[in-house]
N, C-alpha and C positions, 0 to 999 in steps of 0.2 A: 216472532220466531223464538225457539227455545234459547235461553241464555246459557252461557258457558257453565254456570253452576249446575244445570241439568245434566250435562255430560260429565262433569267432575264427580257427581254422585253416581251416575249410571256406569261410567267406565273410567274410574280414576287412574288406572294404570296404562290406558291407551296413550300412545304418543300423540300429543297435540301438534308439536312443532319440532322439526329437525333443523339444525344449523350446521351443514356439512363441513364448512371450513374449520370450525372449532371442535366438531364432534359432539356438540351439545344436543341433547334430546330432552324435551320438556313434556311431562305427562299432563293430562287434564287435571289430575288431582293437585299436582305441584303448582301448575299455572294458576289455578283458582285460589289456592291457599296464599300464594304470593300476592295476587291481585287484591285479596281481602286486606292483607296487612298494609299494602301501599294505599288502599282506599282509607283505612283507618288513619294512616299518617297524614294524608292530605286533609282529611276532616279535622285532625288535631291541630293543623296549622291555621284553622279558622275559615277554610274555604266553604262558601255557602252554595247551595244548589244553583246552577246556572252560571257560576263563575268558571274561569278557565285557567289552564296552564299551557306553557309552550314547551316543545321538545326539540332539542338539537341532537338527534341520535342517528347512528348508523343502524344497519339491520342486525339486531341482536335480541336475545330473549327479553330483556327489560322493556323493549318497545311494546311487546304484546302484553306484558303484565301491567304496565302503566296505562295503556289504552283501556284494558279491562277494568282497572281500578277506577278510572274516571267514570265509566258506566255505572259501577257500583256506588260511587260517591255523588252521582248526579252532576258531574262537571263536564266541561268541554276541554278537549285537548287539541292544540294546534301544532302539527308537525312543521318544522321549518326546513326548507330546502337548503342544503349545504352550499348551493350556488347563488343564493341571494347575497347581494352586497349589503354592507353594514347599514346604509340608510334605508334599505328595503326591510331588513330585519327590524330596525327601530320602528318603522311604520307599522309592520304587522303586529309587533308586540303592543304598540300603543292602540292600534285600531281594534285589535281583538280583546283588549283589556286583560291580557294574561297576567295573572297574579305572581307567577314565578316561572323560572326557567330550569329545566333539567337537561344536562349535557352529557355527552359520552366522551371518555378519555381519548377515543380514536379521533375525535374532532377538537382536541385540546387547543391546537394553534388557533383555529377559528373561534372557539369559545373565548379564549383569552383576548383575541383581537376585538371581538364584539364588546367586551367589557372596557378595553382600553379606549375604544372609539366612542364610548358612551351609548351604544345601541341598546344595552340591557337596562340602562338607567339604574334606579335604586331597588329594583326587584330582587327578592331573595333568589339565589341561584344554587343549584345542587349538581353534583357530579356523581356518576356511577362508579362502581368498582374502585380502582386505585385512586381515583379522584383527579382533580385539576386544581392548580394553585389559584386561590381566591374564591373557590367554590366550596360550599359545605358538603358534608357527606350524605349522600342519598341512603347508603346502606345503614348508616347509624340511625337515621330517622326511622327507617322501616323496621330495623331490629328492635327498636324500643317499644313496638306495638304488641299488644296482647293478642295472639292468634285466635283466642277463643272469644274475644269480645264481640258482641253482636253489632251489626251495621244498622244504621237507621234506614227506614223506608223512604228512599229519595227517588226522584224521577230517574229514568235511565239516561246516563250521560252519553255523549257521542263526540265524533270528530267535528272540528270546526276548521274547514280547509280553505286555503287561499289559492287563487289561480297562480299559474307559473310566472305571471308578469312579463310575458313575451311582448306585449304592446303597451307597457306602462307599469305603474305600481300594481302589485298584486291586489286582487279583489276577493274579499271574504264572503263565504256563503255559510251563514249560520242558521241552521234549521232548528225548529223547536225541539225541546227535550220530550221524551216519551213519558207520560205519566206512569207511576209505579204500577198501577193496577192494569195497565195495557202493555206491560213489558214483554208478553209473549205474543203480541199481535204480529201478523206477517207484514213484510214490507209491501209497499205499493208496487214496486217493480220486482217481479219474481222470474224475470227472463233467465237469469243465471241458473235457476233450478228447473224451470219448465223446458227450456231449449237446450241448455248445455249439460244438464243432467247431474248437477251437484247433489251429493247425498252423503250418507254416513260412510260410504266406501271411498269417497273422494280422497285422492292424494294430489294436492295442488302445489305446483312449482311456481315460486315467485322469484324471478331473476332481477327484479327492479326495486328501487328504493321504496320503503314502506311509507315515506312521507308523501308519496303521490296518491291521488285519489283512487285509481283503479286497483293497484296492488293492495292498498290499505283495506279497501272494502272487500275485495275478494278473499283475502286472508281471513277477515272477520267472518264472512259468510261461510267459508269452509269450516271454521271452528263452531259456528252456531249450528251447523249440520252434523257435527260430531266427526268430521273428517280429520285429515292430517295435512299440515302445510310443511313444505320444504322451502326454507328461506335462504337464498344465497346472499352473500355480502354485496356482490356486484355481479354484473353480467359477464360471463366468460363462455364463448360458444361451445368449446369442448367440454367444459365442466357441466354445462346444461344437459348435454347428451348423456354424460356419465350419471348425472342425478336422475334423469328419467329412467334409466335402466336400473340403477341401484335401488331406488325407492319405489319402483313400479308406479311412477307418476301417471295419473289418469287425466288431469286437467292442468292447463298452463295458460299464461297470458304473456303477450309479446308486443313489441312495436316493430315496424318494418325494418329498421336498421339492424335489429337483432337477426332477422331472417337473412339479410344480406351477409352478415358476418358468419352465420352458420353455413350458408351455401358456399362461402369462400374457403371453408375447411377442405383439406385434402380428401379426396374420395375415400381413401382407406379409413380415415378417421370417421367420416360420416356414416360409413357402412359397418363400423365396428361394434355398434351398440344395438341392443335389443330394445326397440321402442314400441313393442306390441301392446303394452299396457295403456298407451297414450290414446285417449279417445276424444278429447276436446282441446283444441289449441285456439285460444281466443286472441284476437288482435284488434288494435284501434290506435288512437292518438295521432296518426299521420297517414296520408294516402300511401298505399302499398303499390309499387310499380307492378303492372300486370305480369311482366316476365318473371319477377321475383315470386309472386304469388303462385303462378303456374308451376314454377320449379318446386315450391314448398309442397303443393298438393301432390305433385308427382312423387315426391320423396316420402311425405308423411301420410299420404292418402287423403280422402275427402273429409278430414276432421277439423279443418279450419272454419272458424266462425268469426266474422267481422262485424263490428258494431260502430255506429256513429252516435255520439252522445256528448254531454258535457257535465262538468261538476254541478252545474245549475240544476240538472235533473228534470228539465222540462219535457223531454221526450227522447226516445231511442229508436233507431232503425237497426235491423239485424239482417245478415245474409249468410246462408250456408254455403259450403263449397260447391254443392251441386247447382244452386241457383247462380252463384257467381260465375261458374263456367259458362252458363247460358247468358249471363249479363256481366261480362268482364268490366271492371271499373266501378260497378255499383256498390253502394253501402247498404242496400236492401230496402225493406219496407218497414213501416212503423209497427211497434208492438204495444201491448198494454192498452189497446183501445184508443191510442192517440192517432190523430190525422196529421199529414204533412201537406203544407201548401207552399207554393212558390209565388211570390208577389213582386211586382215591379216597383219603380221609384214612386209611383203615385198610390201604392198600396193595393192596386188592382191585382186580382189573382190571375196568374199567367197560365196558358195552356201547356200541355206536354211538349217538351222539346225546347222551351224557352228558359233562359237563365235568369234567375232573380234571387231575392232573399228567401232563404229557407225558414219557414215558420211552422211551429208545432201548435196544434189545437187539442185541448183536452187533457194536457198533462198538469201535474201539480204546480201551483205558483211558487215562486221563490223571490227572494230579495237579497241584493248585495248589502252587506253590513255597512251601515253608516254612509250609504251612497244611493239615496233615493233617485237622483237624476240618472244614474247608470241603470238602475232597475227599470225606471220608466222607459228608457231608450230601448229596452229589450222587448217591450210589449206594444202592439198596435191597439187601435180603438176597439177591436174585436176581442182582445185578450189573447191573441196569438203571439207566441213567444219566439224569439230568435236568439241564436248564439253568435250572430254576426257573420254567418257563412253564406256563401252563394252556391247555388246548384240548380239542377233541373230534374224533372220527373219524366220517365218514359210513359208510353201508353198503358202499361201494366202497373204503374204506380211505384216503380223502383226508382230510388233516389240516387243521383250522381252528383258528387261534389265538384264545385269549380274552385272557388277561392274564398278567403276572407275578404270582406269589402275593403279592409285597410290595405290589402295586398294588391289591389287592382293597379294596373299601369295605365296612366293617362298620357298617351302619346299623340300629339297633334289633334287633340280633341276626341280621340278614339279610345274606348275602354278595351283593354287587352287583359286576358285572363292568364296568369302565369301557369295555372294547372294544365291548361290546354297545350301550351308550348312544352311544358315539362313532360307531358304524356307522350308527345311525339319523340322528344330526345331520349326518353327512357327506353324506347323500343330499339335504339341503335345498339348493335351487338357489342360495341366497345365502351358503352356507358354503364357505369355501376349505379351512380346517383346523379341527380341534377337538381339545381334550384335556379329559378328565373326571377329576377327582380327588376324594378324600374330604377334607373339612375339618372341624375340630372343631365339634360341636354339643352343647349342654349336656344334652339329654335323650336324643338318639338315638346319641350317641357320635360319629358322623360324618354329614355330609349330603353329597349329591351336588352338586358344583360344576362348572359347565361353562365352559371358556375357549374362546371362538370367535374365529377370524380370518375376518371377512367377505370376500367376493369384492371385487375392486377396484371402487371406485365405489359400494359399498353403505355407507350411513351408519350409525353407531352411534346408534340412537335407541330410544325406548320402543316404537315400532311394530315394529321388528325383533325386539326381545326378546319382545314379545307373540306375534309370528308363530312364533318358535322354541318358545315354551311350548305354543302350540296344536298345533304339529307333533308335539311329544313326547306330548301328551295323547292323540293319535290312535294313537300307535304304541308306547307304552311303558306298562307297568304302573306303578301309583302310586309304589311305593318307588324305582323306577328313574329317575323324572323328576327333572331338575335342580331344586334348590330355590334356587339362586343362580346368577347369570350374570356373566360378565366378557367384554367384547369387547376384543380386542387386535390390534395390528398384526402380531405374529408370536408363535410359540411358542418357548420356550427349548429348543434342541436342541444335542446335541453335534455336533462337526464331522463325525461319521459319520452324522448324521441321526437319532440316537436321541432320543426325547422325554425331557427331563429333568423328570420329574414332581416330583421332590423340590424343585426350585426353585419350582414352583407351590405346593406344599404349605407350603413354608417361609414364604410370605407370610402365612399364616393361623395359624401357630403362636403361642401366647401368648409374650410377651416373658419372657426368663429373668432 
């Protein structure tokens, strides 16, 4: 695909990125010029092609310039989640081999704590803008570079991302660098362009942290197409609607919890904005309750696109609004020539309607960094890859997700699927969100426990719990019905919107 330099030469004065909270607007010309100087600085520090750096940044212009600089310098960059614990940060820095850390003043408390707790080690560390105590100046290093100096011809650098660590230590996915001579070659997966319509006229709204895979990649894809990105510091439902109207946003990406919060806005606020420019609203990361998705389609029109994939990149399924309305709950059919199979415990392929392990055939291979045993566990003897999720196919080949294998509840020797129980509870008119987990039981091993977030204005009382129990009695077989209940104000989720079931389960584990 074209590099940012192409657009910097062709349309230097076009806005590449808006940052509404600060009012900053960065042109293609300015972004490329800054990226060149940052690349020169990184090379001057002795970083060789294929080496990497780590970033502890909030959503700000420097994130884009540093990411582009690593591409020019043939380096990897690893964005760190601000929600990682110190030992997880230390693990990622060590595992990735990051040579240095760049941090944002907005995260000064965390950056200082990581140093104090030894997570950064003896790596050089730099801070943006006004700086952080104990960190060298990023700006001074960049300012010392000659803007006219040529850059060496190096491979095209790229992101080196780690999983969110929801089921253990984060896992790194380090893909090969692109040879310099192939720098304009298209991606293997062009779904974002072929189906969603990304192009030079795209205005893409990113309401999520740029250190996550999806917003990171879609911002980059927009820039390589010559479009404009609108980057919010954090998700705010009303601000998102304002941004769509103000910047005439054409494309966006969401997680279901964002939909829930936008639907909770007063009707007057929801209807106050002109959203007519908006033509593709992409969502993924977590299952979307059918009632929520129907409400969003009714509000925004049939512009929602849902996909199922993983950072591993072994395969993707996609479904349009029109197909989803015919197949509610589905995450679609595979794209890019990949096939989906459902396999049982013995590896045998299962027929439509039966739940088993979801496997992709025909996608590119991947490897977890420094974890050959984890990589091997993702592939079967046929080379079919899995992300560890369970699901089933209907007669037309549409995929429906069940759960992650690690989330299965084993009660009295019976496998129970939380997603099936959650789907029933999510249809109750007084339920906003729900999570089902297995908690210890002295006789059954585990029992079904439901954590429910009631809709706004609904009281947590015995009457509501009795109503939910009656609802489940009518719709679920005995073993699947929750045996205990918890009503909460919110569910624990990662900043990417993924439900953190382990945090719910940990409340009920016996003290050690």
